N, C-alpha and C positions, 0 to 999 in steps of 0.2 A: 188419445186417440190421432193425434197431431190432427185435430179435428177442425181443423178451416178447409181439410182437403183440397189443398193446393195442388193445382196441377202440373206434377210434375213427374217425369217418368224417366227409364229407362238408365243412364248416366249421370240423374241428377235427383238429390234427396234433399229435404227440407233439413237445414241443419237444426238438430237438436238443441233449444235456448237455451241458458243457463237460469236458473230459479232466482240467479243472486237478482238485485234492482237497486240500481242506483236512483235516488231521488231526487227532485230538480232541485236545486239551491237558489237563494235571493243572488241579485247581483249584486258582483263584491263592491262595487262602488258603490254601495249604500249600505254598509255591514251594520250599520245602528238599527237600521230599521228592522220591523219582527217579518218572519218569512210569510209569506203569502203562498195560497194555494194558487199553481198556476191557472190563466185567465185560458178558458178557450179559444182557439184559434178562430178569428171571424170567418176564415174560411171552410171551418168545419158545419158553420150554421146555414150552408146556402143551401141545402137541401131540407133546409126546416124553415124556409122562408124566412129567414135571416132571425130566426128565434132565438134568444138569449138560451144558454143550457139550463138554467132554472125554470123557464118557461116549457123549453125539450121534456124536462123531467116531471112538471104539472103533468102536461099531456102523457107521459107515459105511464104516469102511476092512474089516470085515468081509464087507460086502456086495459090496463093491469086488472082494477077493478070491474071493468066490463066482461075480463076475461075469468072472472070467478074469485080474485084473490081479496084476501078478507083486508079488512082496514088495519087489523091488529100486526097481518104480516108486513104490511107497506111502513106502519108505524115504527116496528121492528126493524124494517130494514134501511128506514131513512139516513140515519149517521153515516151509512157504508155508501148512497148513491153517489159518490162524488166524483168530479170529471179529474183526469189524469193523463195531461198531455204527453208524458212519458211513456202511458201503454200504448196510445195512437202513436207517436213516431216510432215504436218496437215493430207495429204491425205494418207501417208504410214501409220500414228499413228491412223488413227481414230478404234474409241473403240466401242465396241457394249456392249448393258447392257441389261441383264438376267431379263426381266420384264413380269411382268403376264396381260394379257390384260387386266382384269378389272382393274390392277393401271394404265396403260398407257389411257387407255378410261378415266376414271375417271379424268383426268389431263388435257387431251388435249380435251376432247368433256363435259366439264364445264358446268354449266348452263349458265356463262357470257357470252360463246362464240355462242350457241344455240341463246341467246338473241340478241346480237351485229351481229349475222348472220340474224334475222329475222328483225331487225333495218335496216341494209343494202337495205333490199329487199324492205323495204318501200321506203327508202330514194331516192334509185335509181329505181323506179317501172317500168320506161318506159323502161330502158336500159335492165333490165332484161326480161321485157314483149320481146319485140324486139328480145332478144338474144335465149327466148325458142319458139318461134316463127321460127326464120332462123335457129336454130341449132336443135331442138326439147330436149333442155338440159333443166330441172327443175331448177329454181332458188334456192332452195335448196342445189342442188348437188353444184353447182357453188360455191355457198356461206361457203360452209364446207370446200371446198379445197382453198378459199379465206381466211379464219380462220385459217386454221390448219397451212399454208404456211410462212403467215407473220402477224399474228393478225391483218389484214385488210389493211396492209401497213405500221403498226407500227414496223415491226421487218424485213427489207429485205436485214440484211449485210452492213457493212460498206467498205469493199474491193476492190481495183481496179480491176475492173474485167479484163481488158486486161491484166495485168499483171499474176494474177493468173493461164488465160486460156496459156498463153505462158509458162510460168513453167510448167502447168501441160502437155504441151504439148512435152516438151524437155525431160522432166522424162519419162523413158522407160515403166512405169508401163500402159497408155494407151492413149501412142504417137497418135496415129492416130485419136483416138478419139477427143484431145483436142486440134491438129491440125486444125479437121475438125471445131470445134467449136471456135476456133482462127478467121478463115477467113469468118464463119458466123457472128460474132460479127462486123469482117471490113464490111461485107453488110449492118448490121445496119446502121453504122454510113455515109456508104455510099450514102444510100436511106435516110437520114435526120432524120430518128427515134429517136436516141440519138447521142451526142458528145461525144467523148473518154472519156471526164472529168466528163460524167452523167453516163457512167457505173460503177456503185458501186452497189456490191450485196454481195453473199455468198462467201465464199473462193474457192467453187467449179466452179464457173464462174456463178452462177445461178441469173437472173434479173427479176426484179419486184415485183407485189405484188404476184403472186403466181409461182414466182421462176421457169420461164422459162430459159432453157438453149438457146444459143443464135441462135441455128440450129430449134428450136422450134418457136423461137421467129421471125425469118427471115419465117416460112413457114406457121404460125398459126396466128399472131398477126393481128388485124385487126383496122382501124380507124373508132371506132364506136362515137367517139364523132364529127366525119367531121372537125376536124382541120388540116387534111392533115399528120399528122404523127401517129405513132402506139405508144405511150407512154403508156408502163405498170409499170410505174415508180410513173406516179402523176395523170393520168386520168381514174376514176372509169369505166367511161362507157368502155373506151378502154380494161381495166382488166377483164368487164365481159364478152364483144363479142370475144375477144380472147380466155380467158378458156372455154368458149360454144364452140367456133370453134374448139380448140384441143381436146377436148373432143369429138364432134363429129364426127369430122374427121379424127383425128390420132387416137384416140382410140375407135372410131366406136360404138359411142353410139348408141343404139335401141330406136328410139323415142317411147314415152306411154308406155314403159315396166319400170317395178321396179327394183331396184337395191337391195337391203337388208331390210329383216324384222326380227324383233326379234320372235321367236317360243317357242313351250314348247314340249319336246320330252319325249317319254314314257319310262318306265324302261327297255321295251322288245325289243328297238328298233337295228333292224339289225345293230352295230354300224360302222360293216367294211365298210358299203355304206356309214356312213359317212364322204365325201372327195371332193375336188372342184372338183376329176376326176370323179368323179359319177353325173350324172344328170338323174333324173327323174321327170315325169310328178306330178304336184302336187297332182294330184288327187291320184296317186300312194303311195306320201306321207301321203297323211291322211289317206288310208285305214291304213296304218301302225302305226296311231294314233297319227301322227303329227298334232297340233293346234296350233292358236295363244296364246298370252300368258294367255288370260282371258280365255282359253276354246274354243272360237269361233271356228267351223270348218274352214277349208282350203278352197278355191273354190275348187270345183272339176272338174278341166280342166287340159287340157296337154300342161299347160307351163313349159318347164324346169327348175328345181331349184336344187340346191344341199343341203345339211343341214351341215352346218359348227359349229365345236365345238372347239372355241379356246382354252378351258381348260379343254376338256373331256368332260366325258357324265354327271359330276355334276355342270359344270359351265355353263355360259349363253348360249343360244345355237341361231341359225340364218340360214335364209332360203336365199342363195345367188343363184340371178338370173343371166342371161346371160349379163347383163350390169356390173355386179358386176368383170368383168373380167375388164372392164377400170379402178377399182381402182387398182389391182395388176398391170397393164401396169405401172399405173401413179408412183407408187412405189410398188416394190416386196416383201417389208416385209408384211407378213399376218398380223400382228397386226396394224400397219398404216392403212391397207387397210379396216379393218374391222372399226375399227375407224374413218376413213373418211366418209365410208358409214353410220354408225350409227349415226353419228353427223348430216349428211344430213337428214335423217331421223326422227329425233329433231327438226333440224330447220323446215322442213315440217309438225310436227305437232305431231308426235308419242309419244306415252308415255315414263318414262326413263325407262332404263333395269332393268327389276328384279333383286333382288339379290339371290346369291343362297341360297339354303335353310339352309347351312352350308358351313362354309370355305371350300373352295377347297384346298385340300393338296396340295402343291408343293415341289419337290425336292428340297434340297439345291445343292448349285452350283456344291460344289465337287461332289456329288453324280449324278449330272446329265453327268458331265465329267467322272468318271468310267463307268456310263450306255454306253456314247459314245465309250469309250474305247472295253467296251464288245459287243458293236453292230459288231464294225471292225472286231472284234477277229472271231466275227459269220458271217463275208463275207459282211457286208454290208459297202455301204459306206455313211459316215457322214459328208462328207466336214473336216471341220476343226474340232479336239476334242477340244473344247475350253468352254466347261460347259455351250454354249448357243444352245438351242435345234431351228435349224432352218427348212427350209423345208426335209431337206434331212435326217437330225436326226428324224422328224416326221413320216416319210415313214419307216426308219426303225424300228423304235417302235411300228407301226402298225404291220409289217409284222411277228415281233416277238411276239406281242399280238397273235396274229392270229396262230402262230406257238404254242402255250402255253395253247391256249384254254380261253385267258383271253378277257372282252371287247376290242374292236380293235377300242378305240377312238383314237388314237395317242399320247394320254398324257400320260407320263411317269409317274409310281407311285414305291412305295416301293415294293409293290408284284411283278412288272416286274423286279425289278433291283433283287432281291433275287432269284428270279427264274434262270435268268442269270447268277449273281455268283455261285450259285449252280451247274449249268449246266456247268459252265467254270471250277468248283475247279477241276474235275477228269484229263483233258487235261492240265491244268493252274493253277498249285496246288498254284502260287505267289500270283493269284487273290484275294485267299482269305483274303490275309492281309489288303486287301484295304477297308475291311469292315468299317464303322466306327459306 
């Protein structure tokens, strides 16, 4: 589920981390010494009043008991509750990649995933039909997440979940979150869904074929095959039902409503209105000249929708409905969310996305970083100045486009960069030297 929900949007996406894991090795200077587990970093204990990992773990077990976990489950899990500095290093060293939507969607929503999704819907027709009847979530929506998260169970990760969770709980970056997730994992063991040794997944502690964090597993997993367990690692019916339950109950899916459709936008659209924060009735978008890609008119109704331009006004265009909020809740990277919604529409039978009439110009990494620095000087909060255009940077770009009278489609252009360099040259002479 990419479920640490990192806030990266528009032209950035979290890299899918390989499940391969290199163990920490003992120092080469002492080859004869037996290997020892990596000691917790002293800095990691600062948020626990300097407590050692063993002390922290003892306290966490007490919290688990207070939350209703049995001593039997804690005893079963204890051999796996070990600190691993390598997991913490992964969490701290996450990288983001500046990748435009068409590249990411072309790879992640490839035809083979659409075909495999359609095949799964046929193979597990009864489970998908039951899930749609009980939860109102269409099969294509479930299948798209299933394909994106693990290639339908082929790539779920191979790291010990309990070790990952407790290591991240001891680290101070998101200690409370992962302490709660560790307790949730113990509850999964306690109710007999999975044993500690079966708990293997991603480095961030996600489990199963649609990558649930343990808290989501506890709250939304259902026994759809009737065997008395909620097994999201091996049971396709359980995966289908549980994913539908999470989307419907946790993400507030609206039964019978659309989620994302490709559209065609006119050259004179009021671009400042093209934003997820702006919802207009479909009839209004139709009046403004928005149509389906083949020119067919939109329905003239009051269904609220937003126009979404992941690559600006010359790139692909989508109409995002209220159900699209479920996608941004699942993963708040805008590129991932649009890709997931697009893949679901393809599995459901939509035509392939139209190619732009001409390649969409993209600023290189260094120039996006320059633009971010100029946006900061202009008083905007862009988050980290890292050459990756996230949600805050997109909002700042739109604001400056409006200021300079440029089409406000949130897409950084060479013209905007030139305007901002020129505007900052008087107050910031050094900025001119950044021109490449």
